N, C-alpha and C positions, 0 to 999 in steps of 0.2 A: 688483744681485745680484753677489756675489763669484764669481769663477771657481773651479770645483772643482779641487782638487789631484789630481795623478796619481802613481801609483807608478812607480818606475823600470822596473817590469815591465809597464806598461800595454800596450805593443805585443804582448808575449807573450800576455797574457790574451785580447786581441782576436783574435790569430791562432788561438788554441785555441777560439774561438767562445763565450767567456764572456759571460754576461749581466751587463752592467755597471750598477751602481746607485749613487746618492749615499749616502754614509755618513760622518757626522762631518766634513763639508766636503771629503771626497775622493770620487772615483769609483773603486769597487772591484768585483771580481768577486763576484756573488752565487752563481753556480753555473756549471758547464760543461755541455756537452751530455748527459753521462750523468745529470745531475739530482742534486738535493740528497740524496735518500734513498740513492742508490747511493754518493755521496761520503761520507755519514755512515757507512754500513755498511763502506766501505773503511777508514775510520779505526778503527772498532771491531774489525774482523777482520784488518787488515793494516797499511796505512800511507797517509798522505796528506801533502801539503805545502800550506800556506796562505801566501799573501802577506799579511802583516800590517804592511806598511810604513806604514799610516795611523796606527799607534800612535806616540805621541810619544817622543822621547828628549831628556832634559835632562841634560847632563853638569855635574856639580858636583865641583870638585876644589880641592885646596889644603889648607893647614893647618886652616882652620875648617870644612871640608866636613862632617865627621862630626857636629860639634855643631849645625850648621845643620839637618841632617836630623833629628837627635834632637829638637830643639825643635819642628820642624814636624809630624812624623808620630807616629802612635799607637804603633807597634811599637818595639821596643828593638833598635837595631842592635848593641849590645854583646853580644847573644845569638849573633851570627854574627861573621864576620870577612871579610877580603879573600878573594875567590874563592868567595863565597857570594851567594845571592839571598834576598830577604825580601819577603813580602807585607805591605802596610801601608795605612793610611788617612790622608788629609788632611781635617781637620774644619773646619767653620765655627766661628769663635771664639764666636759668640753662642748658637747652638742645637745645636751638635755634629752638624749634618747632615754626611753624608759628601760632601765636595766632589769627591773622587775616590778610587778605590781604585787602588793603584799597586804595581808590582813594582820594587824597587831591586836593580840589579845592582852588587855591590861589586867593581869591576873590578881595582883595585890599592889599595895602602895608603891613598892620599888621592884616589882617583878613583872616582866613583860615576856610573852611568848610571841616572837615574830615568825610569821608563817610565809616563807617564800615558796615559789614554784620549785618543783622537784630538781630540775637541772641547774637552778640558780642559787642553791643554798650556800655553796662555798663562797660565791661572790658577795652575797649579802652579808655573810658572817665576816668577810674581810673588811666590809665597810663599817660594820657596827660593833664588831667584837662579839662577846657572848660565848655560850657553850651550846653546841648542837645536841639536841636531845631526840632527833628524828628516830633513832633506832631503839629508843626506850619505850615507845608507845605505838599503838595503832590509832588511826582516826576514822571514826564511823560517821558518815553524813546521813542523817535521817531526814528526808525531804518529802514534801507533798502536802496537799490540803488536809489530809487526815493523819499526817505524820505525828503531830503532837497528841492527838486523840489516842492513837495506837500506842505511842511511847508511854503515855500516862498510865497504862495498865501494867507496865513492867518497870518503869523508871520515872515515877511521877515528878521528882525534883528536876530531872533533866527536861521533861516536857514543859515545865513552868518557866524555863529560861526564855526571856523575851528577846526580840529582835535586836541584834548587836549588843546584847548583854553577855557577860562572862561570869560563870560561877564555878567554884571548886566544890565538888559534891562527892558524897559517899555512895557507892553502889556495891552491895554485898561485901562490905569490908574493904573495898578498893577505892582509892582516891582518884577521881576523874576531873578533868577540866572540861567544861561544857560551854560552848558559845552559840549564840543565836545567829549563826552565819550559814552560808551555803552558796551554791553556784548554779542554781536552777531557775531562779525567779519564783520559787515557791517558799512557803513557810517551812521552818525546820530548825534543826540544831546540828552542830558538829561536836562529837564527843572524843576527846583524847583519853584513851584508856591504857594503862600499863599492859605491856605485851602478855603477861601471864594471865590476864583476865579477858583478853580480846576475844578469844574464841567463845567463851561463855556468854559474853555480852552480845556478840553477833547472834548466837543461837537464841538468846532470850528475845532480842528485838524481832528476829524473823518469826519466832513463835507467836508474836502478837499480830501476825498477819502482814508484816512489812516485807515487800518484795525485794530480793537482791537485784541490784542493777550495776552495770559495768560502765567503763569509760566511754563507750560509744553513745549510750543514752545521755551521759553527763554532758557530752559535747553538743548533741542536738538540742538538749534542754537549754544550755547556756546560749546557744545561737538564737533560738527562739526568743530568749529573754534579752538579746542584744548585748550580752556581756563579752568583754574582750578576752582573748586567749593570747598569752605571751608567746611570741614567735610568729604570730599572725597579725593581730590588731595592735600589738605593742611589741617593742624590741628595737633593734638597731635602726637608727634613722627615723624612728617614730617617737614623737613627743606626746605628752599628755594633752596638749592643745589640739594637735592633729587628730587624736583619737576621740575628741569630744568629751574629755574628762577634766576640763579646766576646774571643775568644782573640787577636785582633789588637791588643788594647789592653794596653799594658804599664803597669799601675797602679803598678808599682814605680818608674817614672820620676817625678822630682819635677815635671816640666813637659812639656806638649805642647799644641799649639793645640787649643782646645775642651775641655780637660780639665775645667774647672770646670762647664760645662754638662753634660758627659757624666757626671760624678760625681754631679750632682744627679739625673739620670735614674736612675742606678744605685741611689741611695738611695731614691727614690720608687717605683721599679719601672716597667717598661715597660708601655705601654698596648696594644701589639700585637706580634706575633711572626711572623716569616716561616716558613711551613710548606709542605709539599708536598701536592699533591692528585692522586690518580690518578682518571681518569674512565673511564666505561664506553664501549666502542666506539671506532671510528676517528675520529670527529668531533673535531677539535681544540678545546680551550678557547683563549681569547685573553686578552690583557692587558686590564686595566681593566674586568673584569666582576664584578658583585656575587656574593658567595658566601653562600648561605643555609643555615641549619640550621633545618629545619622551614620555617615561613613567614617567619622573621626574617633579614634581611640582617645578617651579622656580620663580613664581611670583604670584601676586594677582591683580585682576581688582579693580579699584576704581570707575569707572562710565562705563555704557554701555547702548546702545540703538540702535534703527533702525535709519539710516540716510535717511531722506526723499529725499535728493538731490542725494546721491550715490545709493540708492536702496538696501543697504545691512547693516549688523550690523557693529558697530564701538565701540571701548572701549579704555579707558585709563587704564594703568596698571603699577605697579611697577615691574621692571624686573632687572636682573643682569646688572650692568652698561655697560658692553661691548657687550651686545646683539646686533647683526647686523641687520640692515634693511633687510627685506626679510626672516628672520628666520621663519620657519613654526612652528606654535603653535596650541594647542587645549585649549579651555576654557571649564572647567568643570561646566556646568550649571545644577545644581540639579542632578548630576550623569550622565548627557548626554554630550558627547563631541561635541563642536562646533569648527569646523576647521577654522583656520585663519592664518594671517602672520603679522609680525611686520612691520609697515609702518611709514613714516615720518608724523609729524603733522605740520600745521593744516590738517585735513582730507579734508576740503573744503577750497580752497584758498580764502583769503580775496579779496573783490572787491577794 
């Protein structure tokens, strides 16, 4: 077995009493002593900081960088410019499965930081080239309705970075790349900071009243926001169209990986569609549970959990594409039916 990788902030998390778990080949904090629900509510009501250093970074630069990414990814970089970020997909050439969903930080004219999911970094780098810089930096995600207010007291330039903007900034003599991105449905930024300064920046941010939060809260937050998780709502056999993410596909581009297969699906029509389900009571639905309408199994959950904000269970599921909002369903959780109904997403509206 390969040895788990560790964040530059590993010692900090352990000192804080974090519960450490394996995730995508890394050992990362699941939660801190206050617990996942309190961390979740801190993000919805105030501010939190996540260590997301497990995410990959592949730097692609030089005269051909723009065109390489244009040919590889579904979205159209010409819609944005240097100093902006863009969400995009890398597709399988044969069946248009989403090999990874990615944020591209366009750092400078011919400099791009491509941000894959942790376990997919090697595959993405194989498709686009570039140099992996994952192990040179930590990434701190500061999120929540008061995130920028609190960050402004200790790193005002970072707090000023707008939604899906990217800036190269100086903090205490250290060069950081800051993007107005996140995975919670809340306002905030993600800060790539060199390893040597990561512990000091974490301490400075938390000293401003920002609560440490782990991957457990990050998952429940993204679920409330209706955001996909690779390996659940995206992955082998799942296309951008099935996941309800057709907006990330730039059909105006003459070419991108997997275009022919995805175009064929668009013409034929999708056979399933990702939808939201709200369940009754506090018992949480889970992933990979059959969804029934009447006595007939018609779909399958991809993620499920208790929503701390709503006070009941929520799930994402692949369903027949013409299923109407309000349809009464039951989720078969280990042989026990959990009643619910199809609802619009996001489950919790973004601030």
